[in-house]
N, C-alpha and C positions, 0 to 999 in steps of 0.2 A: 504493500500500500504506500511505500515511500516514493515511488517513481513520480507520482503526480503532486507531491507535497509543495514543491517550489511553485509550480504552476497554480495550484490552488491558493497559496498565500498571496501571489501576485494578483490573481483575480479578486480575491477578497479585499485587498487594499483598493483596487479600482472601484469595486462596488461601494465601499464605504465613502469614497470621495464623491460618488455620484448619487448618494442616497437621497439628497434633497429633491431629486426629480421623480421620486417614486409615486405610484398611484396608491391612494388610500381607499381601498374598496372594502365594503362591509358585507359582501355576499357570503352565503353559507357554503360549506363544502359540497361539491358535486352539483352546484346550481347550473342551470342551462337556460338559454334564451334564444329564440329564432330571430334572425335579422335578415331583411331583404334589402338589396340595393345599397345606397350610400349611408343610410342611417346605421349607427353602430352603438349598441348599449350592452351592458352586462345585465345579469339577472336582477340586479338591484336598481337598475335604471341609471347607474353612473356611466360616464363615457367609457367605451371599451379601450383597451390598451393599443399601442402601436398605431398612432394616428399618422397623418401625413407628415412628411419632412418639414421641419420648421415649427411644428406645434410644440410650444414650451411645456405643455402638460403631458407629453408623451414620455414613457419611461426611458431611461438611458439605454443605449443599444447593447451595453454589456448585460442587460437583464433580459434580452430577447433570444429566443431560439426558433428558427424558421426552417421548415423542410417541406418537400413535396410528399404527398401521401403515397404509400407503397403497400401493395398487398402481395408481394413476392413471397414464396415459401420454398424456393428451390434449394437454398442453402441447407435448410433443416432436412429436407427429403434426401438430399445427396449425402449428408452426414450420416443419417440413419442407414442408408444403403451401405456405405463404407464400413460402418461399425458392424453391421450384420454379417458382412463378408470377412470379418476378422481384422480389418485394417483400422487406420486412424486417419480422419480427414485432415488435409493440410490446413493449418490455422488460417491461411490467407483466404480460404473458401468460407470461413465462418462469418456470417452476418447476423448478429443477435436479433435485429428487428424481424428477420425472416423466421427465426425460432419462435418468438412470442406471437407472431401473426399466424402461426400454424394451428392455433387452438381456438375453440369457441369461447366466447366471452359472455359476460352478464350485463351488457349495456342495454339501456332502454333504446328502442328503435322509433323512428319518426313515422308518422302516418302520411308523409309527403316525400317528394324527392328532396335530397339533401341529407343532412346529418344531425344527429344528436351529439352532444359533447358531455362526456363524463370525466371528472377529475377526482382521483382518490389516491391514497398513499398509506404508507406504514413506515414506522421507524425500524432501523436495522440494529444489529448487535454492535455495529461500529459507532462510537459516540458521535452524536449530532448529525449522522447521515441517515437519510430516508430514501425509500424508493417511491417515486410519484408516477402514477399511471395516467396517461391521457388517452381516453378511449373515444373513438368516433364510430358511429354505426349508421348504416343506411336502412331504408325500409326493406322489409322482406321481399324476396322475389315472388312474383305472382304464382299462385297455385295452378292457375290455368295457363299453359304455355301459349295459348292463343292471344293472351293479353300483351305479350311482348311484340316489338316490331319484328318483321322478317329479317333473316340473316343472309348475308352474302359472304361466305367464308372461303378464302383461298388457302388451301393447305399446301405448304411448301415442305416437302418430305425429303429428308436425307436418305439417299440410296447408295452411299459410298460403301466401300468394302467393310469398314468397321461396323456398319449397321447390321452386318450378318450375324453378329454375336447374339445368342439367345437373350431375350429381354429388350431388344431394340426394335428393329423393323417388324419382327413378328408381332410384338406387343402393339406397335402402332397400327398395324393392319387389322388386328382383331378389334381394337378400339374404334377405328374408323368405320368398320363394318357395323358395329353395334350402334354407333352414333348415327349412321346413315338411316338406320331403321327408326330412330327416335326423333329425328328432325321433322319439321312440318313440311307439308307439300309445297308451301310457298317460300320455303327456304331454298337457298342455292349454294352449291359448292363448286370449287374448281380445284384441280390437282396439278401441282408443279413438282417435278422431281429434280434433284441435282446430285451429280457425282463429279466427274471431270467437267461436264457441262450441264446446263440446266435445260429443262424441256417442259413445256405445258402439255401434259398428257390428257387433260380434260378441261375445256374452257368452262366458264361459269354456266352451270346447268341447274335448272329447277329440279327439286326432288320429286315433285309430283309427276308420275309417269316415267321417271328415268332412274329409279332406284337400282334396277338390275344393271343398267349401264355403269352406274357409279360403283356398285359392288365389283363388277368385272374389272374396272380400272384399278381399284384397290387391290384386288387379288393378283393382278399382273405385276405389282411392285416387287422388285428383286434387287439385292445388293450388287453393285458394280465395282467401281475402282476408287479414285481419289475424291477429296471433299472440297468442291469449289463453292463454299457457302456464300460468298459474296455474290456470285452470279445467280445462285438460287434465290437469294432475297430480292435481288434486282428484278429477276424474271417474275417472281411472285407478286411484287408490287405492280409491275406492268400488267400482269394478268388480272389483278384486282381492279386496276383502273379501267381496263378494257371491259370488264364485266360489272362495273360500278352500278349499284342500284340506288335510286333516290328513295328516301324515306325508309331505308333499311340500315342495319348495322353492318358496315363493311370492315372486314378484319382479315389480316394475314395471320395464319397459325403456322409457326415454324416448329417442326418436329425433327430434332437432331441431337447427336451427341456433341455437337459444336467443336469437333476436333478438326478444324479447318487446316488443310495442308496444300491447297492449290488455289491459284488466283489471288484475289484480294482477301487478306486475313485480318486487317485492322478494322475494328468495329466502327471507328469514326469515319473512315473512308467508305465503308459499306453503307453507312447511314447517309452520308452526303449524297450518294448516288440516288437515293429515293426520297430525299428530304422534301423536295417540292411536292411529290405525290402525297406524302404523309401530311403535310400542312394544308395543302389545297383541298384534299378530299376527306381529311379526317380519318384516314385508314390507320388503325392501331395494330400493334404487333403483340401476339400472345405466344410466348416461347414455352415449348414443352421439351424438357431435357430428359434424355434416356442414356443408359449405359453405365457400366462400372467405371470406365474411363470417360470423363465428361469435362468438356471445356466450359466450366462454370463461369469464369470471368468474362469470356466472350459472349455467352448467352445473356448474362445479366446486363452487360453493357448495351447490347442490342435492344433488349426490352426497355431499359431505362430511356434510351434515346428514341425509341420507337413509340413512346407514349403508351406502353403496355406493361405487362408483367410476366414473370416466369414461374413455372412449377416444375417439379421433377417427379417422374414416375419410375417405379422400380418393379412393379408387379401388376397383375391383372386387376386387383381390387383398386389400387390407386389410379390406374389408367381409366377404369370404368368411371370412377368418381370424377376425374378431370374432364373426360370427354362427354359424359352423359349428365353431369350435374354442374360442374364449375363452368365449362365452356358455354352451355346454354344460359347459365346465370349471367355470364359476362356479355351476352349479346345485347342486353338492355342496359345502357349506361344511364346513371342518374346524376353524374357529376363529371365535368371536364376540368382539367387544370386545377385540381384541388390541392390546396396548401394549408398547412397549419402553422400557427405562431403562438408560442407560449411566452408570456411575460411574467417574470418572477419578481416579487416584491423585495427590494433591497433591505427593508426594515426587518425582514424575517429570514431572508435567504443570503447566506454568505458565499455560496458557491453552488454550481450545478453543472451537469453535463448530460447530454443526450446519449443514450446507450445505443450505438449503431447509427444507421441512416447516413453514413459518411458520404455515399454517392448520391444522396437525395437532398443534401443541404441547399438552402436557397438564401441569398443575401437578404438580410432583414428589410432593407429598403425596397425589395422587390415583392414583398408579400402581397401588395395590392397592385402590382404591375401585371396585368392580365396577359401581357405578351410573353411573360416568362412561363415556361412549361411547368405544370404540376402533374398530378396523377389522375388517371382516368379510372373511375370507380363505378361498379355496377351494384344492383340491388343485393341485399342479403350479405353485404360485406361489413366486417369490422376492421378498423385500423387501430393498432395499439402502439404508442410510443412510451418508452419507459425512461425516466430520468433518475439519476443519482443526485440528490439534493442535500447540501449541508446547511442546516438551519443555524441562525444566530442563537447562541446559548441563552435560554430564558425568554426569547422573543415570542410574542403571541400576536396573532392577527391574520391578515390576509397573506396567503402564501403565493398563489399563482392564478392567472387567468389564461385559459386556452381559447383561441379563436380559430375556426376553420373557415376558409373562403373557397368558393367553387363557382364555376360557370354552369348555367343551365345548358344541357347538351344540345338543345334545339335552338333556343333564342340567344345563347351566349350572354345572357344577363347575369351579373354577379350577385351572389348571395353570401351571407355570413351567419355564423352561429357561435355562441360563446358558452363556456362553463368556467366556474371559479371554485377555489378551495381555500379553506382556512387552516391554520396550523392545528386548531383544536380538532379537526376532522381526521388527523393522522392516527392510524391505529398504533397502539403501543408496541406492536411487534408484527413482523411480516406474517408470522404463522398464526396470528389471531385475526387476520384480515379475511375477506371472503375467499371461498375455495378457488374461484377463478382468478382472483388476484394472486393467490399463492401459486397457481399453475404458471401464470405470467412470470413470477419471480423465479420459479424453478427453471423455466425455459431459458431465462436470461443468465442465470447462474451456470447452467449447463453450457451454453454457448461460450461464456467467458472461460470456463475450464478447458474446452476444446481449443480455444484461441490462446491458451497459455497465459491467461490473465490480462490479455491486451486491453480489455474494456474496464477492468478494475471495478467490477460491480460490488458495492459495499455490502459487507455482511455475508460473503459467500461461504457456504459450508463445504466440507470435503465431499467427494463423490459418493462415499458410502452413506453419509447422512442425507445427501441430496436424493439418492435413489430411494431411501426409506420414505422421505417426504413425498416423492412422486408416487410410490406404491400406495401410500395412505390416501393421497388425493384421487388416485384411480378408483379406489373403492368408494370414496365419498361422492365423486361425480358420476360414477358408473359410465365413464367415458373411455371408449377403446383407444382414442387418440392419446389420452393421458397414460393409459396402460402401456402403450407403445413407447411413450417417452420414458417411463420407468425402465423398460427393457433396454432402450438405447443407453441410458445412464449406466445400467449394470454392465452392458457390453463395453462401455468406455472404461469402467473400472477394471474389468478383466484385461483389457489391452494395456492398461497402466501396469498391472501386476506382471504381465508377460514381458513388458518392456524393461 
């Protein structure tokens, strides 16, 4: 815990010098208020934090944390696969926000497009340090699939030689066949394959009356040679633009192990090729990673820059969930360019840091700059951000206010919502907080352990105690995902012992 001490002391001094600019809000913990357009208030009716530049009532910039929303989970899925295979994930592939966002949460959901905001927290065993959870939730997905807009999905499928390994192309083909049977007649799909070169094997085709043709195209997929991922993405976007449907959700779905070894392999260069199509037509990228050897960094970068997100599939169950539940859920967007900003009160907060989201950070001044990309979020999603917060000893009062801003996916009009928390709402101990808060903490602690303490999450127990906590929470929540988390922690402990 000493590695960050100098940085913390420096930040604490800066916070003390700027304390006079703090907001004095009196809202209760986990308060929430919906805001549309330019008007901004907290749940108490006081002005919301982070006003326009030059507003003397705005909190000092050192008290702000701003990031684009992210619902990626690939880092956790790939770590689980690696541990189950008896290995240990590379610390560079560990992104704690993708661990905590892999689990169901207990946030209230809105009855409208947009978000609710929940802020809660608990003190840790490390003196003066707490974990503060900022939770955002969208409305549930419609039970009736006919209520969502039609989809125009361009599947860009890696058929390079490495995809011949069991659990790669074979898994993708089974999933696509199942999904083809479940999509609506007015949905459309196109298929693009890439190996040494890319090819459109099926142009945009309506499902109604053409399912047999689509199944045949999927069944003919076979692994070939090298991996020209850049040409695959470029051809995929060109195919998506050619088959673009108005009043539909147009999306490119990239299925690959992302082990690019031919053509353009730099994600920035690949995205520059299709940047105009992405911006002009609003075509987003959904990345599906497969394989025991997986180019995590490349896929994650592509999804971030492609206004989308990534998942990782390792078996039939997760593949079915991704293609038959998550992908249809993501067809209907409820928010574009969504960002969050958290303002910490310097009277009560001496230091803070966001755990993860390194690749999603946004300049504080750009929170309300709608030309700066945020995250694209669908119905039924929750987004969790976890902060390590050091409170001022003995201080009492307002702790933080979280604000989420997003654009209506159809009109592009901006909307905001806020939630606030008081120091009195902090639980005395992480393990006395709600079960779902505890699951969030366990996931963050686990990510930190796999990353060799890179994220310095306060109060971290050893893997043995963490596994016991996860096992207890699995019984409490009766959640298979939490049970799988306990298994992964146990496997990580075994790999430590063997090492």
